[in-house]
Structures are given as structure tokens and as C-alpha cells.
N, C-alpha and C positions, 0 to 999 in steps of 0.2 A: 832706555830705559824711560826719559826728562816730563814722564809726567805722577808717575813712581812720588810723588809729593804730598798731597796728605787721600788719605782715603774712606774706606770700610771694605768687614772680610765678610761675609756668609754666608755660616757655616749651614749645612740641611741635614735632617740626621738620616737619608736614606737621596738612592743614589736618584740626578733625573737627566729628561731632556732638558738642551737647553733650546730658544729656534731667539725671532728677530734680530735684531740690533739694525737694520734698515740694508744692503745690498751687498753683496759678500758674495766673491768670485768660491766658491766652499759648494756641501751640501749643504742647505739649509742645521743638516744637526750642528751647534755649535762648539758640543764638548770636547775639550783641547784644544782649542787656538785661543789666542785670542785676538780682540779684536781694539781699535780703532773709533771713534763717529765721531768719526770727521768728512765730507763730502770733499771729492780732491776730485779732478776729471783721470780716468784712470787708465792712461795709454800708452797701454802694453803689459793691462797686467793679465795678473796672470790665476794658477787655483791657491797659487800660497795668496795673492796679495787681502791685504784686512781691509782694508776697503773701494766701497766705489763712488758710487754714481751720487748713491742714498744713506745717509744714513739716520737709522735713529734709536736715544739712552732709553729703552725700551727689549728687554729680555723673556720669553715664551719660558716657565717654566716646565718642567707633563711629567709628573707619578706615574708609576708606577699600575699605581692604581687608576691611570687615569686622570686623573683627581689633579688643579690646576692654581698654575700664579699668575702672572703676571706681577713683573720691577717696573715702572716706570722712571728714571734720578731725571728728574726735576730743572732738567740743567743743557744751555742750550754751548754749551762751551767741551772742548775735544776732552774723550773721555779714555781710557781703558779699560776694556772691560775680559779681564783674564779669566779665564775656562781652561785654561791648563792646569790644571787639576783636577776635576770632572769627568777624565772619566775610567777609573777603576768603579765595575758596576757592584763588589762586594763590599765598598763604601759608598758615606757621604761626600754629595758632594758642595765645591769650596765655589767662591766669583767666588772676585775681588775687583776693586772698580775705582779707579784710583785718578786723579785729574791733575793738573796742575796750578803751579802754587799763585796766578792771577787770578781762579773762578771762585770768586766765590761757593759760603758752605752753600748744596743745594738741596732739599728735603727728596726723598725717597716714597713713592707710593704703592701696594701695595697691596693686589688685588686677587682674593684667593678664588674659584670658582670648583665643577666637581667636574669641568668639560670645559676644554678648546674654548670654543661659543659659546659659556656663559661669560667665557670672561674678556676674552675676546668684546662682548657686547657690554658690556660693563666698563671694559676705558674707549668704547666708543660713548659714550656717556659719557664719560668727564673727558677729552680728548673732542669732540664733535667729531661726526660725519660729513665729508666732503661732498657735495653733490654730484649727482648727475653727471656729466661732462658734455660740453655740445653730437651732436651726435657726429660730426662726421669725422672730429676726433676719435672716434675708434675706429673709421676707418685703418684702409691696408698706403701708410704709409715711409717713404723712397725719403733714404737721402742719401753720404757719401761727400763722404773726405771733400770732395769738390768740383765744380762743375763749369770747363770754361774751353768754349767764352759762352758767355750767359744763349748767346742762342742753340745751344747745346740745351737745356732744360728743355727751352720746346721742341726739340724734337724726341725731349728722353719721354715725351708728358700723350707727343703722339703720337709715335709708337704701341705704350700703351692704351688708346682707344685705339689702332689696329690690329690690337692683338686682345678685344675684348677682354682685360684686366683692367677691374675699376681703379683707380688712386687716388682717393681724395686730400690726399699733405703733396708738395714733396718739400726738401729742407735745404734750407744753405746753409750746409752746413759750418766752422769757420773760417774755414781756408776766401768765402767771402770779404772779409774785411780787409 
């Protein structure tokens, strides 16, 4: 509970499905979960892990009628997004967002739209769009914990070629350090 120092509560008038917040080891639907927006090396993660390698201080809410809203919490500090009380479809949804005391106050942007596409389009205008990555980065990548000795990497590359498997990148994971 180290994050429950200051924060906000948002009550919706109706039940809302929530999505977003980055990589989480669960279903896309976040209702009933608590999420910490803090990147971590998630070695040994499981379906209850509240964070993986990417986190975004962003939620997408989808109402029963299809209308949507996006919430952007303008902070890079660690947040706790608590949606644990947003599970009863007969009640409105509650969002609790709290931050540690050393974080400065932050703004919340609310974007309304009549569809997910409209909300995402508006948010991409606010936050920006990424450029198309280089073509090689869209190909197959091979990676594992360790390749030892270093000649093993050439063997693996040759095996890909011998089996006519296209491989654009072979990553050296953390074990090389």
C-alpha cells in the first residue's frame, strides 16, 4: 500500500469496461484488477502479475452503448490504478488512481468519443504517432537467455539458412554481459 498516499477517485454513472495501462499478464479487460504502472523485468511472471515490460498511464473506458473515453494520467511516476471495484455490471464503475508522495501533482486528460477508433485517433494527435520502424525490425527475431560459446550463434544462423527459415535478427540477451 506504499502508493496510497494521494490520488483521485472517478465514479462513472454506469458500468464501463476498462482496457490499457500497458503490458499485463491477464486478459485485456482490466475490471477487477489493480495495476501498477512501473516498468520492470518480469522474470517468472504469471497471470496475476500486475506489470510486465511496458506500462502506460492510460485507460480506455468503453460504455455499454459503445461510446468511449480515454484517460491519460500525465505523469511518469509510479501509479496504482485500482479497478477492483469495477466488477458489478449493475453498478457504476469506480477508478482509484494513487501516487507516491514524492511525485508532483499531475493532470488528467479526458478524451470522449463515439468509438474506440475516435478516442485512439484523438489521443494519437495529442501524444504523437510512431514512425514506421525499419523493415528488418519487422522480420523474425531469434532470442534466448544465452548462446555459449560465441560460435554457437554462427551455428544457429547457419541452421536457419540451411532450413530456409528467414531470420532477420539474432538477439544477445542479458547473459552476454
